[in-house]
mmJSON file of the N, C-alpha and C atoms, coordinates in Angstrom:
{"data_MODEL":{"atom_site":{
"group_PDB":["ATOM","ATOM","ATOM","ATOM","ATOM","ATOM","ATOM","ATOM","ATOM","ATOM","ATOM","ATOM","ATOM","ATOM","ATOM","ATOM","ATOM","ATOM","ATOM","ATOM","ATOM","ATOM","ATOM","ATOM","ATOM","ATOM","ATOM","ATOM","ATOM","ATOM","ATOM","ATOM","ATOM","ATOM","ATOM","ATOM","ATOM","ATOM","ATOM","ATOM","ATOM","ATOM","ATOM","ATOM","ATOM","ATOM","ATOM","ATOM","ATOM","ATOM","ATOM","ATOM","ATOM","ATOM","ATOM","ATOM","ATOM","ATOM","ATOM","ATOM","ATOM","ATOM","ATOM","ATOM","ATOM","ATOM","ATOM","ATOM","ATOM","ATOM","ATOM","ATOM","ATOM","ATOM","ATOM","ATOM","ATOM","ATOM","ATOM","ATOM","ATOM","ATOM","ATOM","ATOM","ATOM","ATOM","ATOM","ATOM","ATOM","ATOM","ATOM","ATOM","ATOM","ATOM","ATOM","ATOM","ATOM","ATOM","ATOM","ATOM","ATOM","ATOM","ATOM","ATOM","ATOM","ATOM","ATOM","ATOM","ATOM","ATOM","ATOM","ATOM","ATOM","ATOM","ATOM","ATOM","ATOM","ATOM","ATOM","ATOM","ATOM","ATOM","ATOM","ATOM","ATOM","ATOM","ATOM","ATOM","ATOM","ATOM","ATOM","ATOM","ATOM","ATOM","ATOM","ATOM","ATOM","ATOM","ATOM","ATOM","ATOM","ATOM","ATOM","ATOM","ATOM","ATOM","ATOM","ATOM","ATOM","ATOM","ATOM","ATOM","ATOM","ATOM","ATOM","ATOM","ATOM","ATOM","ATOM","ATOM","ATOM","ATOM","ATOM","ATOM","ATOM","ATOM","ATOM","ATOM","ATOM","ATOM","ATOM","ATOM","ATOM","ATOM","ATOM","ATOM","ATOM","ATOM","ATOM","ATOM","ATOM","ATOM","ATOM","ATOM","ATOM","ATOM","ATOM","ATOM","ATOM","ATOM","ATOM","ATOM","ATOM","ATOM","ATOM","ATOM","ATOM","ATOM","ATOM","ATOM","ATOM","ATOM","ATOM","ATOM","ATOM","ATOM","ATOM"],
"id":[1,2,3,4,5,6,7,8,9,10,11,12,13,14,15,16,17,18,19,20,21,22,23,24,25,26,27,28,29,30,31,32,33,34,35,36,37,38,39,40,41,42,43,44,45,46,47,48,49,50,51,52,53,54,55,56,57,58,59,60,61,62,63,64,65,66,67,68,69,70,71,72,73,74,75,76,77,78,79,80,81,82,83,84,85,86,87,88,89,90,91,92,93,94,95,96,97,98,99,100,101,102,103,104,105,106,107,108,109,110,111,112,113,114,115,116,117,118,119,120,121,122,123,124,125,126,127,128,129,130,131,132,133,134,135,136,137,138,139,140,141,142,143,144,145,146,147,148,149,150,151,152,153,154,155,156,157,158,159,160,161,162,163,164,165,166,167,168,169,170,171,172,173,174,175,176,177,178,179,180,181,182,183,184,185,186,187,188,189,190,191,192,193,194,195,196,197,198,199,200,201,202,203,204,205,206,207],
"type_symbol":["N","C","C","N","C","C","N","C","C","N","C","C","N","C","C","N","C","C","N","C","C","N","C","C","N","C","C","N","C","C","N","C","C","N","C","C","N","C","C","N","C","C","N","C","C","N","C","C","N","C","C","N","C","C","N","C","C","N","C","C","N","C","C","N","C","C","N","C","C","N","C","C","N","C","C","N","C","C","N","C","C","N","C","C","N","C","C","N","C","C","N","C","C","N","C","C","N","C","C","N","C","C","N","C","C","N","C","C","N","C","C","N","C","C","N","C","C","N","C","C","N","C","C","N","C","C","N","C","C","N","C","C","N","C","C","N","C","C","N","C","C","N","C","C","N","C","C","N","C","C","N","C","C","N","C","C","N","C","C","N","C","C","N","C","C","N","C","C","N","C","C","N","C","C","N","C","C","N","C","C","N","C","C","N","C","C","N","C","C","N","C","C","N","C","C","N","C","C","N","C","C","N","C","C","N","C","C"],
"label_atom_id":["N","CA","C","N","CA","C","N","CA","C","N","CA","C","N","CA","C","N","CA","C","N","CA","C","N","CA","C","N","CA","C","N","CA","C","N","CA","C","N","CA","C","N","CA","C","N","CA","C","N","CA","C","N","CA","C","N","CA","C","N","CA","C","N","CA","C","N","CA","C","N","CA","C","N","CA","C","N","CA","C","N","CA","C","N","CA","C","N","CA","C","N","CA","C","N","CA","C","N","CA","C","N","CA","C","N","CA","C","N","CA","C","N","CA","C","N","CA","C","N","CA","C","N","CA","C","N","CA","C","N","CA","C","N","CA","C","N","CA","C","N","CA","C","N","CA","C","N","CA","C","N","CA","C","N","CA","C","N","CA","C","N","CA","C","N","CA","C","N","CA","C","N","CA","C","N","CA","C","N","CA","C","N","CA","C","N","CA","C","N","CA","C","N","CA","C","N","CA","C","N","CA","C","N","CA","C","N","CA","C","N","CA","C","N","CA","C","N","CA","C","N","CA","C","N","CA","C","N","CA","C","N","CA","C","N","CA","C","N","CA","C"],
"label_alt_id":[null,null,null,null,null,null,null,null,null,null,null,null,null,null,null,null,null,null,null,null,null,null,null,null,null,null,null,null,null,null,null,null,null,null,null,null,null,null,null,null,null,null,null,null,null,null,null,null,null,null,null,null,null,null,null,null,null,null,null,null,null,null,null,null,null,null,null,null,null,null,null,null,null,null,null,null,null,null,null,null,null,null,null,null,null,null,null,null,null,null,null,null,null,null,null,null,null,null,null,null,null,null,null,null,null,null,null,null,null,null,null,null,null,null,null,null,null,null,null,null,null,null,null,null,null,null,null,null,null,null,null,null,null,null,null,null,null,null,null,null,null,null,null,null,null,null,null,null,null,null,null,null,null,null,null,null,null,null,null,null,null,null,null,null,null,null,null,null,null,null,null,null,null,null,null,null,null,null,null,null,null,null,null,null,null,null,null,null,null,null,null,null,null,null,null,null,null,null,null,null,null,null,null,null,null,null,null],
"label_comp_id":["MET","MET","MET","TYR","TYR","TYR","LEU","LEU","LEU","THR","THR","THR","GLY","GLY","GLY","ASP","ASP","ASP","PRO","PRO","PRO","ASP","ASP","ASP","ARG","ARG","ARG","PRO","PRO","PRO","PRO","PRO","PRO","VAL","VAL","VAL","ARG","ARG","ARG","ILE","ILE","ILE","SER","SER","SER","PHE","PHE","PHE","PRO","PRO","PRO","ILE","ILE","ILE","SER","SER","SER","TYR","TYR","TYR","LEU","LEU","LEU","LEU","LEU","LEU","ALA","ALA","ALA","SER","SER","SER","CYS","CYS","CYS","TYR","TYR","TYR","ALA","ALA","ALA","ALA","ALA","ALA","LEU","LEU","LEU","GLY","GLY","GLY","THR","THR","THR","VAL","VAL","VAL","ILE","ILE","ILE","ALA","ALA","ALA","PHE","PHE","PHE","HIS","HIS","HIS","HIS","HIS","HIS","ARG","ARG","ARG","GLN","GLN","GLN","ARG","ARG","ARG","THR","THR","THR","ASP","ASP","ASP","ARG","ARG","ARG","GLY","GLY","GLY","GLN","GLN","GLN","HIS","HIS","HIS","ILE","ILE","ILE","ASP","ASP","ASP","VAL","VAL","VAL","SER","SER","SER","VAL","VAL","VAL","GLN","GLN","GLN","GLU","GLU","GLU","SER","SER","SER","VAL","VAL","VAL","VAL","VAL","VAL","SER","SER","SER","THR","THR","THR","LEU","LEU","LEU","THR","THR","THR","ASN","ASN","ASN","CYS","CYS","CYS","LEU","LEU","LEU","ALA","ALA","ALA","HIS","HIS","HIS","VAL","VAL","VAL","GLY","GLY","GLY","ILE","ILE","ILE","GLN","GLN","GLN"],
"label_asym_id":["A","A","A","A","A","A","A","A","A","A","A","A","A","A","A","A","A","A","A","A","A","A","A","A","A","A","A","A","A","A","A","A","A","A","A","A","A","A","A","A","A","A","A","A","A","A","A","A","A","A","A","A","A","A","A","A","A","A","A","A","A","A","A","A","A","A","A","A","A","A","A","A","A","A","A","A","A","A","A","A","A","A","A","A","A","A","A","A","A","A","A","A","A","A","A","A","A","A","A","A","A","A","A","A","A","A","A","A","A","A","A","A","A","A","A","A","A","A","A","A","A","A","A","A","A","A","A","A","A","A","A","A","A","A","A","A","A","A","A","A","A","A","A","A","A","A","A","A","A","A","A","A","A","A","A","A","A","A","A","A","A","A","A","A","A","A","A","A","A","A","A","A","A","A","A","A","A","A","A","A","A","A","A","A","A","A","A","A","A","A","A","A","A","A","A","A","A","A","A","A","A","A","A","A","A","A","A"],
"label_entity_id":["1","1","1","1","1","1","1","1","1","1","1","1","1","1","1","1","1","1","1","1","1","1","1","1","1","1","1","1","1","1","1","1","1","1","1","1","1","1","1","1","1","1","1","1","1","1","1","1","1","1","1","1","1","1","1","1","1","1","1","1","1","1","1","1","1","1","1","1","1","1","1","1","1","1","1","1","1","1","1","1","1","1","1","1","1","1","1","1","1","1","1","1","1","1","1","1","1","1","1","1","1","1","1","1","1","1","1","1","1","1","1","1","1","1","1","1","1","1","1","1","1","1","1","1","1","1","1","1","1","1","1","1","1","1","1","1","1","1","1","1","1","1","1","1","1","1","1","1","1","1","1","1","1","1","1","1","1","1","1","1","1","1","1","1","1","1","1","1","1","1","1","1","1","1","1","1","1","1","1","1","1","1","1","1","1","1","1","1","1","1","1","1","1","1","1","1","1","1","1","1","1","1","1","1","1","1","1"],
"label_seq_id":[1,1,1,2,2,2,3,3,3,4,4,4,5,5,5,6,6,6,7,7,7,8,8,8,9,9,9,10,10,10,11,11,11,12,12,12,13,13,13,14,14,14,15,15,15,16,16,16,17,17,17,18,18,18,19,19,19,20,20,20,21,21,21,22,22,22,23,23,23,24,24,24,25,25,25,26,26,26,27,27,27,28,28,28,29,29,29,30,30,30,31,31,31,32,32,32,33,33,33,34,34,34,35,35,35,36,36,36,37,37,37,38,38,38,39,39,39,40,40,40,41,41,41,42,42,42,43,43,43,44,44,44,45,45,45,46,46,46,47,47,47,48,48,48,49,49,49,50,50,50,51,51,51,52,52,52,53,53,53,54,54,54,55,55,55,56,56,56,57,57,57,58,58,58,59,59,59,60,60,60,61,61,61,62,62,62,63,63,63,64,64,64,65,65,65,66,66,66,67,67,67,68,68,68,69,69,69],
"pdbx_PDB_ins_code":[null,null,null,null,null,null,null,null,null,null,null,null,null,null,null,null,null,null,null,null,null,null,null,null,null,null,null,null,null,null,null,null,null,null,null,null,null,null,null,null,null,null,null,null,null,null,null,null,null,null,null,null,null,null,null,null,null,null,null,null,null,null,null,null,null,null,null,null,null,null,null,null,null,null,null,null,null,null,null,null,null,null,null,null,null,null,null,null,null,null,null,null,null,null,null,null,null,null,null,null,null,null,null,null,null,null,null,null,null,null,null,null,null,null,null,null,null,null,null,null,null,null,null,null,null,null,null,null,null,null,null,null,null,null,null,null,null,null,null,null,null,null,null,null,null,null,null,null,null,null,null,null,null,null,null,null,null,null,null,null,null,null,null,null,null,null,null,null,null,null,null,null,null,null,null,null,null,null,null,null,null,null,null,null,null,null,null,null,null,null,null,null,null,null,null,null,null,null,null,null,null,null,null,null,null,null,null],
"Cartn_x":[-105.881,-105.115,-105.346,-105.708,-105.824,-104.194,-102.945,-102.087,-101.421,-101.719,-101.88,-102.441,-103.053,-104.278,-104.75,-105.44,-106.138,-107.569,-107.636,-109.052,-110.077,-110.19,-111.515,-111.625,-110.474,-110.133,-110.124,-110.048,-109.863,-107.694,-108.158,-106.755,-105.408,-104.275,-103.483,-102.745,-102.647,-102.071,-100.434,-100.021,-98.446,-97.551,-96.9,-96.557,-95.977,-94.684,-93.665,-93.956,-93.68,-93.791,-93.001,-93.482,-92.839,-92.223,-93.32,-92.831,-91.192,-90.889,-89.806,-88.797,-88.693,-87.849,-87.631,-88.538,-88.476,-87.705,-87.723,-87.302,-86.061,-85.457,-83.862,-83.766,-84.036,-83.382,-82.681,-83.749,-83.726,-82.715,-82.653,-81.681,-80.175,-80.234,-78.697,-78.442,-79.573,-78.678,-78.428,-79.018,-78.874,-77.068,-77.292,-75.56,-74.376,-74.629,-73.494,-73.327,-74.593,-74.464,-73.936,-74.335,-73.798,-71.685,-71.74,-70.294,-69.588,-69.87,-69.248,-69.006,-70.472,-70.198,-68.89,-68.884,-67.599,-66.458,-66.134,-64.751,-64.675,-65.072,-64.924,-65.053,-65.267,-65.469,-65.061,-65.154,-64.581,-65.796,-66.594,-68.284,-68.981,-69.543,-70.514,-71.787,-72.946,-74.278,-75.02,-76.428,-77.886,-78.229,-78.6,-79.998,-81.091,-82.536,-83.538,-84.392,-85.371,-85.576,-87.081,-88.329,-89.421,-89.802,-90.556,-91.08,-92.266,-93.29,-94.554,-94.321,-93.178,-93.254,-92.065,-91.45,-90.874,-91.9,-93.116,-94.079,-94.642,-95.193,-95.493,-94.937,-93.482,-93.106,-92.359,-92.775,-92.948,-94.331,-94.888,-96.29,-96.924,-96.503,-96.833,-96.294,-95.524,-95.156,-96.009,-96.311,-97.273,-98.816,-99.196,-100.629,-100.805,-100.091,-99.727,-99.88,-99.243,-99.187,-100.775,-101.474,-102.36,-103.353,-103.796,-104.773,-104.381,-103.286,-102.594,-101.875,-103.12,-103.306,-104.107],
"Cartn_y":[-134.499,-134.725,-135.666,-136.546,-137.617,-138.232,-137.677,-137.712,-137.107,-136.322,-135.487,-135.538,-136.862,-137.404,-138.36,-138.796,-140.227,-140.353,-141.012,-140.762,-140.421,-140.566,-140.131,-138.865,-138.004,-137.006,-136.269,-134.802,-133.606,-133.796,-133.258,-133.037,-132.274,-132.545,-132.018,-131.001,-129.62,-128.835,-128.835,-128.667,-128.52,-127.461,-127.238,-125.259,-124.573,-126.108,-125.283,-125.652,-124.393,-124.638,-126.12,-126.844,-128.268,-127.627,-127.2,-127.308,-126.052,-125.352,-124.735,-125.858,-126.205,-127.334,-128.304,-129.095,-130.122,-129.693,-128.517,-127.545,-127.055,-127.261,-126.534,-127.795,-128.934,-130.668,-130.781,-130.599,-130.654,-129.969,-128.785,-127.921,-128.201,-128.267,-129.106,-129.578,-131.26,-132.159,-132.043,-131.447,-131.028,-129.908,-129.533,-127.865,-129.333,-130.168,-131.358,-132.144,-132.717,-133.393,-132.497,-131.044,-130.641,-130.113,-130.25,-129.641,-131.239,-132.211,-133.126,-133.477,-132.672,-133.49,-132.198,-130.858,-130.116,-130.816,-131.471,-131.424,-132.993,-133.123,-134.408,-134.12,-132.95,-133.038,-130.916,-130.45,-129.109,-128.203,-128.646,-127.69,-127.286,-126.248,-126.089,-126.494,-126.229,-126.562,-125.787,-125.708,-124.665,-125.601,-125.223,-126.014,-125.125,-126.064,-125.39,-125.988,-125.494,-126.463,-125.574,-126.303,-126.257,-126.54,-125.876,-125.4,-126.645,-126.788,-127.282,-128.739,-129.418,-130.312,-131.235,-130.325,-131.045,-131.808,-131.213,-131.629,-132.51,-132.725,-133.43,-134.592,-134.666,-135.453,-136.669,-135.584,-136.287,-137.186,-136.254,-136.827,-137.783,-137.957,-139.339,-140.984,-140.645,-142.117,-142.199,-141.123,-141.298,-141.857,-140.803,-141.859,-143.414,-143.218,-145.248,-146.023,-145.566,-146.319,-145.558,-144.741,-144.736,-145.389,-146.146,-146.607,-148.564,-148.589,-150.497,-149.569,-149.84,-149.682,-150.984],
"Cartn_z":[19.251,21.158,21.638,21.308,22.271,22.491,21.393,22.18,23.005,24.012,24.474,26.26,26.058,27.483,27.204,28.457,28.233,27.727,26.905,26.32,26.893,28.345,28.602,29.677,29.288,29.933,29.372,29.387,28.109,27.71,27.234,26.497,27.527,27.195,28.295,27.387,27.965,27.254,27.448,26.077,26.2,26.341,27.283,27.836,27.102,26.338,25.917,24.079,23.373,21.703,21.14,20.823,20.57,19.315,18.465,16.941,16.797,17.566,17.355,18.183,18.965,19.18,18.711,18.093,16.965,15.669,15.138,13.766,14.349,15.687,15.999,15.832,16.946,16.418,14.98,14.391,12.88,12.031,12.54,12.091,12.481,13.968,14.261,13.703,13.618,12.839,11.416,10.895,9.246,9.207,10.195,10.301,10.632,11.393,11.298,10.456,9.827,8.424,7.342,7.41,6.396,6.952,7.932,8.436,8.049,8.804,7.995,6.524,5.484,4.506,3.91,4.685,4.072,4.457,5.271,6.138,4.858,4.632,3.247,1.743,1.583,0.233,-0.399,0.917,0.47,-0.083,-0.275,-0.408,0.461,0.691,1.402,1.293,1.991,1.628,2.721,2.181,2.418,3.602,4.112,5.588,5.357,4.848,4.88,5.669,6.851,8.05,8.048,8.001,7.94,9.099,10.071,11.389,11.039,10.165,9.693,9.264,8.655,7.936,9.26,10.38,11.475,11.998,12.597,13.017,12.247,11.529,10.649,10.622,10.123,10.447,11.607,12.78,13.828,14.57,14.019,14.402,13.544,12.271,11.468,11.816,12.672,13.187,14.997,15.868,16.664,16.257,15.278,14.944,14.515,13.96,13.803,15.17,16.583,17.722,18.281,18.238,19.005,19.337,18.029,18.06,19.046,19.377,19.816,21.531,21.696,23.388,24.174],
"occupancy":[1.0,1.0,1.0,1.0,1.0,1.0,1.0,1.0,1.0,1.0,1.0,1.0,1.0,1.0,1.0,1.0,1.0,1.0,1.0,1.0,1.0,1.0,1.0,1.0,1.0,1.0,1.0,1.0,1.0,1.0,1.0,1.0,1.0,1.0,1.0,1.0,1.0,1.0,1.0,1.0,1.0,1.0,1.0,1.0,1.0,1.0,1.0,1.0,1.0,1.0,1.0,1.0,1.0,1.0,1.0,1.0,1.0,1.0,1.0,1.0,1.0,1.0,1.0,1.0,1.0,1.0,1.0,1.0,1.0,1.0,1.0,1.0,1.0,1.0,1.0,1.0,1.0,1.0,1.0,1.0,1.0,1.0,1.0,1.0,1.0,1.0,1.0,1.0,1.0,1.0,1.0,1.0,1.0,1.0,1.0,1.0,1.0,1.0,1.0,1.0,1.0,1.0,1.0,1.0,1.0,1.0,1.0,1.0,1.0,1.0,1.0,1.0,1.0,1.0,1.0,1.0,1.0,1.0,1.0,1.0,1.0,1.0,1.0,1.0,1.0,1.0,1.0,1.0,1.0,1.0,1.0,1.0,1.0,1.0,1.0,1.0,1.0,1.0,1.0,1.0,1.0,1.0,1.0,1.0,1.0,1.0,1.0,1.0,1.0,1.0,1.0,1.0,1.0,1.0,1.0,1.0,1.0,1.0,1.0,1.0,1.0,1.0,1.0,1.0,1.0,1.0,1.0,1.0,1.0,1.0,1.0,1.0,1.0,1.0,1.0,1.0,1.0,1.0,1.0,1.0,1.0,1.0,1.0,1.0,1.0,1.0,1.0,1.0,1.0,1.0,1.0,1.0,1.0,1.0,1.0,1.0,1.0,1.0,1.0,1.0,1.0,1.0,1.0,1.0,1.0,1.0,1.0],
"B_iso_or_equiv":[0.0,0.0,0.0,0.0,0.0,0.0,0.0,0.0,0.0,0.0,0.0,0.0,0.0,0.0,0.0,0.0,0.0,0.0,0.0,0.0,0.0,0.0,0.0,0.0,0.0,0.0,0.0,0.0,0.0,0.0,0.0,0.0,0.0,0.0,0.0,0.0,0.0,0.0,0.0,0.0,0.0,0.0,0.0,0.0,0.0,0.0,0.0,0.0,0.0,0.0,0.0,0.0,0.0,0.0,0.0,0.0,0.0,0.0,0.0,0.0,0.0,0.0,0.0,0.0,0.0,0.0,0.0,0.0,0.0,0.0,0.0,0.0,0.0,0.0,0.0,0.0,0.0,0.0,0.0,0.0,0.0,0.0,0.0,0.0,0.0,0.0,0.0,0.0,0.0,0.0,0.0,0.0,0.0,0.0,0.0,0.0,0.0,0.0,0.0,0.0,0.0,0.0,0.0,0.0,0.0,0.0,0.0,0.0,0.0,0.0,0.0,0.0,0.0,0.0,0.0,0.0,0.0,0.0,0.0,0.0,0.0,0.0,0.0,0.0,0.0,0.0,0.0,0.0,0.0,0.0,0.0,0.0,0.0,0.0,0.0,0.0,0.0,0.0,0.0,0.0,0.0,0.0,0.0,0.0,0.0,0.0,0.0,0.0,0.0,0.0,0.0,0.0,0.0,0.0,0.0,0.0,0.0,0.0,0.0,0.0,0.0,0.0,0.0,0.0,0.0,0.0,0.0,0.0,0.0,0.0,0.0,0.0,0.0,0.0,0.0,0.0,0.0,0.0,0.0,0.0,0.0,0.0,0.0,0.0,0.0,0.0,0.0,0.0,0.0,0.0,0.0,0.0,0.0,0.0,0.0,0.0,0.0,0.0,0.0,0.0,0.0,0.0,0.0,0.0,0.0,0.0,0.0],
"pdbx_formal_charge":[null,null,null,null,null,null,null,null,null,null,null,null,null,null,null,null,null,null,null,null,null,null,null,null,null,null,null,null,null,null,null,null,null,null,null,null,null,null,null,null,null,null,null,null,null,null,null,null,null,null,null,null,null,null,null,null,null,null,null,null,null,null,null,null,null,null,null,null,null,null,null,null,null,null,null,null,null,null,null,null,null,null,null,null,null,null,null,null,null,null,null,null,null,null,null,null,null,null,null,null,null,null,null,null,null,null,null,null,null,null,null,null,null,null,null,null,null,null,null,null,null,null,null,null,null,null,null,null,null,null,null,null,null,null,null,null,null,null,null,null,null,null,null,null,null,null,null,null,null,null,null,null,null,null,null,null,null,null,null,null,null,null,null,null,null,null,null,null,null,null,null,null,null,null,null,null,null,null,null,null,null,null,null,null,null,null,null,null,null,null,null,null,null,null,null,null,null,null,null,null,null,null,null,null,null,null,null],
"auth_seq_id":[1,1,1,2,2,2,3,3,3,4,4,4,5,5,5,6,6,6,7,7,7,8,8,8,9,9,9,10,10,10,11,11,11,12,12,12,13,13,13,14,14,14,15,15,15,16,16,16,17,17,17,18,18,18,19,19,19,20,20,20,21,21,21,22,22,22,23,23,23,24,24,24,25,25,25,26,26,26,27,27,27,28,28,28,29,29,29,30,30,30,31,31,31,32,32,32,33,33,33,34,34,34,35,35,35,36,36,36,37,37,37,38,38,38,39,39,39,40,40,40,41,41,41,42,42,42,43,43,43,44,44,44,45,45,45,46,46,46,47,47,47,48,48,48,49,49,49,50,50,50,51,51,51,52,52,52,53,53,53,54,54,54,55,55,55,56,56,56,57,57,57,58,58,58,59,59,59,60,60,60,61,61,61,62,62,62,63,63,63,64,64,64,65,65,65,66,66,66,67,67,67,68,68,68,69,69,69],
"auth_comp_id":["MET","MET","MET","TYR","TYR","TYR","LEU","LEU","LEU","THR","THR","THR","GLY","GLY","GLY","ASP","ASP","ASP","PRO","PRO","PRO","ASP","ASP","ASP","ARG","ARG","ARG","PRO","PRO","PRO","PRO","PRO","PRO","VAL","VAL","VAL","ARG","ARG","ARG","ILE","ILE","ILE","SER","SER","SER","PHE","PHE","PHE","PRO","PRO","PRO","ILE","ILE","ILE","SER","SER","SER","TYR","TYR","TYR","LEU","LEU","LEU","LEU","LEU","LEU","ALA","ALA","ALA","SER","SER","SER","CYS","CYS","CYS","TYR","TYR","TYR","ALA","ALA","ALA","ALA","ALA","ALA","LEU","LEU","LEU","GLY","GLY","GLY","THR","THR","THR","VAL","VAL","VAL","ILE","ILE","ILE","ALA","ALA","ALA","PHE","PHE","PHE","HIS","HIS","HIS","HIS","HIS","HIS","ARG","ARG","ARG","GLN","GLN","GLN","ARG","ARG","ARG","THR","THR","THR","ASP","ASP","ASP","ARG","ARG","ARG","GLY","GLY","GLY","GLN","GLN","GLN","HIS","HIS","HIS","ILE","ILE","ILE","ASP","ASP","ASP","VAL","VAL","VAL","SER","SER","SER","VAL","VAL","VAL","GLN","GLN","GLN","GLU","GLU","GLU","SER","SER","SER","VAL","VAL","VAL","VAL","VAL","VAL","SER","SER","SER","THR","THR","THR","LEU","LEU","LEU","THR","THR","THR","ASN","ASN","ASN","CYS","CYS","CYS","LEU","LEU","LEU","ALA","ALA","ALA","HIS","HIS","HIS","VAL","VAL","VAL","GLY","GLY","GLY","ILE","ILE","ILE","GLN","GLN","GLN"],
"auth_asym_id":["A","A","A","A","A","A","A","A","A","A","A","A","A","A","A","A","A","A","A","A","A","A","A","A","A","A","A","A","A","A","A","A","A","A","A","A","A","A","A","A","A","A","A","A","A","A","A","A","A","A","A","A","A","A","A","A","A","A","A","A","A","A","A","A","A","A","A","A","A","A","A","A","A","A","A","A","A","A","A","A","A","A","A","A","A","A","A","A","A","A","A","A","A","A","A","A","A","A","A","A","A","A","A","A","A","A","A","A","A","A","A","A","A","A","A","A","A","A","A","A","A","A","A","A","A","A","A","A","A","A","A","A","A","A","A","A","A","A","A","A","A","A","A","A","A","A","A","A","A","A","A","A","A","A","A","A","A","A","A","A","A","A","A","A","A","A","A","A","A","A","A","A","A","A","A","A","A","A","A","A","A","A","A","A","A","A","A","A","A","A","A","A","A","A","A","A","A","A","A","A","A","A","A","A","A","A","A"],
"auth_atom_id":["N","CA","C","N","CA","C","N","CA","C","N","CA","C","N","CA","C","N","CA","C","N","CA","C","N","CA","C","N","CA","C","N","CA","C","N","CA","C","N","CA","C","N","CA","C","N","CA","C","N","CA","C","N","CA","C","N","CA","C","N","CA","C","N","CA","C","N","CA","C","N","CA","C","N","CA","C","N","CA","C","N","CA","C","N","CA","C","N","CA","C","N","CA","C","N","CA","C","N","CA","C","N","CA","C","N","CA","C","N","CA","C","N","CA","C","N","CA","C","N","CA","C","N","CA","C","N","CA","C","N","CA","C","N","CA","C","N","CA","C","N","CA","C","N","CA","C","N","CA","C","N","CA","C","N","CA","C","N","CA","C","N","CA","C","N","CA","C","N","CA","C","N","CA","C","N","CA","C","N","CA","C","N","CA","C","N","CA","C","N","CA","C","N","CA","C","N","CA","C","N","CA","C","N","CA","C","N","CA","C","N","CA","C","N","CA","C","N","CA","C","N","CA","C","N","CA","C","N","CA","C","N","CA","C","N","CA","C","N","CA","C"],
"pdbx_PDB_model_num":[1,1,1,1,1,1,1,1,1,1,1,1,1,1,1,1,1,1,1,1,1,1,1,1,1,1,1,1,1,1,1,1,1,1,1,1,1,1,1,1,1,1,1,1,1,1,1,1,1,1,1,1,1,1,1,1,1,1,1,1,1,1,1,1,1,1,1,1,1,1,1,1,1,1,1,1,1,1,1,1,1,1,1,1,1,1,1,1,1,1,1,1,1,1,1,1,1,1,1,1,1,1,1,1,1,1,1,1,1,1,1,1,1,1,1,1,1,1,1,1,1,1,1,1,1,1,1,1,1,1,1,1,1,1,1,1,1,1,1,1,1,1,1,1,1,1,1,1,1,1,1,1,1,1,1,1,1,1,1,1,1,1,1,1,1,1,1,1,1,1,1,1,1,1,1,1,1,1,1,1,1,1,1,1,1,1,1,1,1,1,1,1,1,1,1,1,1,1,1,1,1,1,1,1,1,1,1]
}}}
């Protein structure tokens, strides 16, 4: 919760469901990559996006920078 506020104050609440925003970005990126692959090879692909994995992969880099202030 330190990522969403100052260390000496309560955490700031994020009003928008960020998890769905991140998952939709990963889904859009996967769709563009699959479309590019389809144009080059004439073979389709299946896109499967996990909301939980999208959040975890994003927060992994954020947590490394918390102590660097």
